N, C-alpha and C positions, 0 to 999 in steps of 0.2 A: 674576318681576321686579315690584318694587313700583311704586306710582303715582309716588312721588318720583323713582325712577330713570328711569322712562319720560319724565317731564317734563324731567328734566335732559338726557336723550339727545335729546329733541325740540328743546330749546333749543340744544344744541350743534350739531345738524344745521342749524338755522336760522342760527346764527352762521357756520358754515362756508359756507353758501349765500351769505350776505351778503358774506363776504370774497371768495368766488369771483366774484361779480358785480362787485364793485369792481375786482378784479384784471383781469377780462375787459375792463371799460371802459378801464382804463389801457393794457393791452396792445394793444387795438384802436387807440387813439389813437397810441400809440408806433409801431405798425406803419405806419400811414398817413403819419405825419410823417417817419419815418426811411426809408421806401421809396416816395417819391413816383413817380407814374407818369411824370411829366415836369416841366418847369420851371413849367408853369401850376399844377399841383397843389402844387408846392413853395412858390410864392408865395402860394397861397390858404390852405394849411393849415400852421399852426405851433402850437407849444405855447401861446404867449400868446394867439393868436386863438381857439383851442379853449377855453381857460380863460375868455376874455372872453365868448364865446357861451354857454358853460355857466353863467356867472354871470348873464347876461341871462335865460336860460331859467329858472333857479331863482328869480330875483327876480320874474318875471312870475307863476310858479306860486305862490310864497310869498305875494305880496300878494293875489292873487285868492282863494286859499284862506283866508287870514286874514280878509279881508272877508266871505267866506261864513260863516265860523265865528261872527264877532261879529254877524252879522245873522240867520243861520238858527237858531242855538242859542237865543238869546233869543226869537225868533219861535215856535219849537217849544215852548218852555216856556210862553209866553203862551197858545198855542192849546190847552194841556192844562188851563188853568184853567177852572172850570165856566162862567163868564160869557162865555168866548170859544170854547168847543168847537164851537158852531154854525158858526163861520167856518172851521174847519179843513178840511173837504172842499173848500170853494171855493178857498182859498189853495193847497192841494195840487194841485187841478185846474189852477189857473193856472200853477203852477211846472212841472207835468207837460207842459203845452202848450209852454212855453218849452224844456223839456228835449227834446221830440220834434222840434224844429226842428234840421236838420243844423247842425253846428258851423260849417261854412263860411258858411252863411246868417246865423248869429248874428253872425259876424265882419263880414260885409258890411253888415248892418244897423247894427252899432256904428260902422262907418266913416261911415255917413250921419249919425250923431249927433255923433261926436267927431273925424272925420277920421282920418288915418293916425297911427300911433305906438303906443308901448307901452300907453298908457292905454286905447286901443281894445281891445287884446288882453286887458287886465286885466278890462275890463267884460264881454267875451264869456265869459271863463273864470269870472268870478264868477257869472254867470247859470247856467252849466253846473254849478257846484259846489253850488248851493242845494238841489236836490232830495234828494240822498242824505243830506245833513246834517240838513235839516229833517224829512224822513220818519223817519230813525232817532231823532231827538230825540223826536218825537211817539210813535213806537212804544215806545221805551225807557221812557218815563214812563207811558204809558197801559197798558202790559202788566205793570206792577208789581202785586204782590199787595196788593189794597186793604186786607186785614186788617192789614198792617204800618202803613199810613197811618192807619187807624182807631185802632190801638193807640197811635200817636204822638199823635194828637189826645187820646186818653184820658189820656195822661201829661201833658197840658197844654202840649204844644209848639205854637207858633204856626205859621201857614202858611209864613212865610219860613224858619224853622228846619227845618221838615220838608223843604222844598225842598232846602236846602243840606246838611243832615245825612243825609237818607234818600233822597229821590228822585233827585237828581243822582248821588250815589255809586253807587247801584244801577243807574242807567241809563247810567253812564259807558261800559261796554264797548260798548253798542249805539251810543252817540254817536260813540265813537272809530272804530267800524266804518264809520259814514257818512263821517267825515272821511277815513279810509283810502281809501274808494272815490273820494271827490272828488279827493284828491291824485293817485292813480294815473291817473284819467281826465285830469286837467289836465296832467300831465306829458306825456302823448301829444298832447293837443289843442294844447298851447302851440307845437307846430311851426308852426301856422297864423299865429302872431304875425309870422313873417318875411314873410308875404305882405301885411301891412299896415304894414310898416316898424317892427315892434315888436322886432326882434332875436330872439335865441335860436338854437337849433341848426337850426331850419328854414332858416336862411341857408345852411348847408352844402348842403342838398338843392337849393335854388334855384341856388346858384353851381355846384355839380357838374353839374346838369342843363344849365345854360347853356353850359358848356364840354365837355359830354359826357364827364365823367370819373366812372366808376362808383364808384371808391374814395371820393370825397368824398360822393356821394349815400348810399352804404351807411353811412358814418360818421355822417352827419346823421340817418339813419333808425334806426340801431341804438342809438346812445347814449341817446336818450329811452326806448327799450324797457328798456335796462339800468337806467336811473334809476328807471323805474316799478317794476321788479321789486325794486330795492333799497329803495324806499320801502315797498312792500307787505310785504317781509320784515321791515323795521324796525318797522312797525306791528304785525305779528304777534308779534314778540318783546316789544314793549311790552304788548300785550294779555295775553300769557302771564304776564309778570311781575306785572301788575296782579291777575290772577286768583289767582296764588300768594300775593301779599301780602294780598289780601282773604280768603284762605282758602276 
């Protein structure tokens, strides 16, 4: 079996996995909505409500990850420049400290700064997203073969052109891997947004627990897991296609 055939089969397997996860999420939602345990569950869970909570969840995750990308990637690039390299260990150490704090504690501290609401959840998730993206940006650029950079200098390329034409394209898979980690972590952590009035699928867990209905709790817990797996599989497919395209 050739390398091309193996890549095609692996991609097909990932596509089937992605389709299966999406179907599982749909069927789970349909089962809970169409087979309510009682009238309490019927009033609490409906297709529009699940769609609204899903939209809130994805919005919180999307905004926090986007903010992390537009802050951590430029910061990582800046810290690979010769005049800024001395600051890299200090900044990474600071972000590591923030990452080591339990997510619930970060949310609680954010409440103290911003009060309750979606903005608080976005701030907490943004902090949690920084480390994998920043660290992978640094690693991706710093571990490039320096002979390639020197050859580019020898050809008369300026630093800006080297960055955008050589360093970033070569470091792209590593940067995407960091974004992939941040997104999957945030999809799960965004459940905590419900505890500070930020909305999202965590509301199902809280509501189900309040009325002691396991169906609702399970739905609120399982859907983010399925979403995280879908995101992880999607990023994996993207990385595979990028490698094939780049040869």
